[in-house]
C-alpha positions as CSV (number, residue, x, y, z in Angstrom):
1,X,99.3,90.6,131.9
2,X,101.8,88.4,133.3
3,X,99.9,88.3,136.2
4,X,96.7,86.9,133.8
5,X,98.9,84.6,132.0
6,X,100.7,83.0,135.4
7,X,96.9,82.9,136.8
8,X,95.8,81.0,134.0
9,X,98.9,78.6,134.1
10,X,98.6,78.0,137.9
11,X,94.8,77.4,137.9
12,X,95.7,74.7,134.4
13,X,98.6,73.5,135.9
14,X,96.6,73.2,139.6
15,X,93.9,71.0,137.4
16,X,96.1,68.9,135.6
17,X,97.9,67.6,139.0
18,X,94.0,67.0,140.4
19,X,92.8,65.1,137.5
20,X,96.2,62.5,137.9
21,X,94.9,59.3,138.1
22,X,96.6,55.7,139.2
23,X,96.1,54.9,135.3
24,X,98.1,58.1,134.0
25,X,102.0,57.0,133.8
26,X,104.4,59.0,135.7
27,X,105.7,60.8,132.6
28,X,104.2,63.4,130.5
29,X,100.8,63.9,130.0
30,X,99.1,62.9,126.6
31,X,99.3,66.3,124.0
32,X,95.5,65.0,123.4
33,X,94.7,65.0,127.0
34,X,95.8,68.2,127.6
35,X,94.7,69.9,124.9
36,X,91.1,68.2,125.6
37,X,91.7,69.6,129.2
38,X,92.7,73.4,128.6
39,X,89.9,73.7,126.5
40,X,87.3,72.6,129.1
41,X,88.9,74.7,131.3
42,X,88.6,77.6,129.2
43,X,84.9,77.1,128.0
44,X,84.5,76.8,131.9
45,X,83.0,80.3,133.7
46,X,86.3,80.3,135.4
47,X,88.3,80.2,132.6
48,X,86.0,82.7,131.0
49,X,86.3,84.9,133.5
50,X,90.1,84.9,133.4
51,X,90.5,85.7,130.2
52,X,88.0,88.9,130.6
53,X,90.2,89.5,133.5
54,X,93.3,89.5,131.0
55,X,91.9,91.2,128.2
56,X,91.0,93.9,131.1
57,X,94.3,94.9,131.5
58,X,95.5,98.0,130.2
59,X,98.8,96.8,129.4
60,X,97.2,93.8,127.7
61,X,95.0,96.4,125.4
62,X,97.9,98.4,124.4
63,X,99.7,95.5,122.7
64,X,96.3,94.4,121.0
65,X,95.9,98.3,119.4
66,X,97.4,98.2,116.0
67,X,100.1,100.7,115.2
68,X,98.1,103.4,113.4
69,X,100.9,103.5,110.6
70,X,100.6,99.9,110.1
71,X,97.1,100.2,109.1
72,X,97.3,103.1,107.1
73,X,100.0,101.2,105.1
74,X,97.5,98.5,104.8
75,X,94.9,100.3,103.6
76,X,96.9,102.4,101.4
77,X,98.1,98.8,99.8
78,X,94.7,97.8,99.7
79,X,93.3,100.7,97.7
80,X,96.0,101.1,95.5
81,X,96.3,97.1,94.2
82,X,94.2,95.1,91.9
83,X,92.2,93.2,93.7
84,X,91.7,96.2,95.8
85,X,90.2,98.6,92.7
86,X,88.1,95.6,91.5
87,X,87.0,95.0,95.1
88,X,85.7,98.6,94.8
89,X,84.3,98.3,91.6
90,X,82.2,95.6,92.1
91,X,81.1,97.0,95.6
92,X,80.2,100.5,94.1
93,X,77.8,99.0,91.4
94,X,75.8,97.8,94.4
95,X,73.0,100.3,94.8
96,X,72.9,99.6,99.0
97,X,76.7,99.7,99.0
98,X,76.9,102.8,97.0
99,X,74.0,104.4,98.3
100,X,75.8,103.8,102.0
101,X,79.1,104.7,100.9
102,X,77.6,108.0,99.6
103,X,75.7,108.8,102.5
104,X,78.4,108.4,104.8
105,X,80.7,111.1,102.4
106,X,77.8,113.2,102.1
107,X,78.2,115.5,105.1
108,X,82.0,115.6,104.6
109,X,81.4,116.9,100.9
110,X,78.7,119.2,102.0
111,X,80.7,120.9,105.0
112,X,83.7,121.5,102.3
113,X,81.3,123.0,100.0
114,X,79.2,125.1,103.0
115,X,83.2,126.2,104.1
116,X,84.3,127.1,100.8
117,X,80.9,129.5,100.1
118,X,81.6,131.2,103.4
119,X,85.2,131.7,102.4
120,X,85.4,135.4,101.3
121,X,88.0,134.8,98.9
122,X,86.8,131.8,97.5
123,X,83.2,134.1,97.0
124,X,84.9,137.2,95.3
125,X,86.7,134.4,92.7
126,X,83.1,133.2,91.9
127,X,81.5,136.4,91.8
128,X,84.4,137.9,89.6
129,X,84.0,134.9,87.0
130,X,79.9,135.3,87.3
131,X,80.1,138.9,86.5
132,X,82.7,138.3,83.9
133,X,81.3,139.5,80.1
134,X,83.3,137.0,78.1
135,X,82.2,134.4,80.3
136,X,78.7,135.7,80.4
137,X,78.9,135.4,76.5
138,X,80.6,131.8,76.6
139,X,77.9,130.8,78.9
140,X,74.8,132.1,77.0
141,X,76.4,130.4,73.7
142,X,77.1,127.5,75.8
143,X,73.8,127.2,76.7
144,X,72.2,127.0,73.3
145,X,74.9,124.6,71.8
146,X,74.2,121.1,70.8
147,X,77.2,119.8,73.2
148,X,75.6,121.4,76.0
149,X,72.3,119.4,75.3
150,X,74.5,116.4,75.3
151,X,75.7,117.3,78.6
152,X,72.5,118.0,80.0
153,X,71.6,114.4,78.8
154,X,75.0,113.1,80.5
155,X,74.1,114.8,83.3
156,X,70.3,113.4,83.8
157,X,71.2,109.6,83.0
158,X,74.2,110.2,85.6
159,X,71.6,111.4,88.2
160,X,69.4,108.0,87.2
161,X,72.3,105.9,87.5
162,X,73.1,107.6,90.9
163,X,73.3,105.0,94.0
164,X,71.3,107.7,96.0
165,X,68.5,108.4,93.8
166,X,68.1,104.6,92.2
167,X,67.4,104.1,95.9
168,X,65.0,106.7,96.3
169,X,63.5,105.8,92.6
170,X,62.8,102.1,93.7
171,X,61.5,103.4,97.2
172,X,59.1,105.3,95.5
173,X,58.2,102.7,92.8
174,X,57.5,100.3,96.0
175,X,55.3,103.0,97.3
176,X,53.1,103.7,94.2
177,X,52.6,99.9,93.4
178,X,51.5,99.0,97.2
179,X,49.3,102.4,96.8
180,X,47.9,100.6,93.7
181,X,47.7,97.4,95.1
182,X,45.4,99.0,98.4
183,X,43.7,100.7,95.7
184,X,42.5,97.6,93.3
185,X,42.0,95.6,97.0
186,X,39.2,98.2,98.2
187,X,37.9,98.4,94.3
188,X,37.4,94.9,94.6
189,X,36.1,94.7,98.3
190,X,33.2,97.6,97.2
191,X,32.1,95.1,93.9
């Protein structure tokens, strides 16, 4: 890091000294001129190479990497804040964003469920519940109830509002519309 900065300063000071003219006062260079020179230097191929060399230095990289605790704390505060909650609420209403989010979490959720299904203790608990006569009786009554039918309606509604399902329906509708246009176009040509 120090080598890169020293190299950059050395190049800058040499350029400033080399650019010194007869019309410039012997005093300090003008700020605007110095700024313009620095910008020109950094935009040059040599300046870009010097910056790349500095950024490639491992010591600089380590200083640029953020502390994980700071990142974690910032994310937690952002998610908990009102603005963060509003952002996620608005973002998840966008079908494309919600679909991407659901897809990104799908793999982890599937892996969790698969690992639970392989767990003998979990399997035993599920089987105990399913074999329980009281549960079977309650399930039978629940399946015949008005509340269950309403619940099924809600599930169907939620499914239809699911970002993944919406995206799939849009895809199917677009495909059907394009096929229908193709059929009409083909029919017109035959007439």
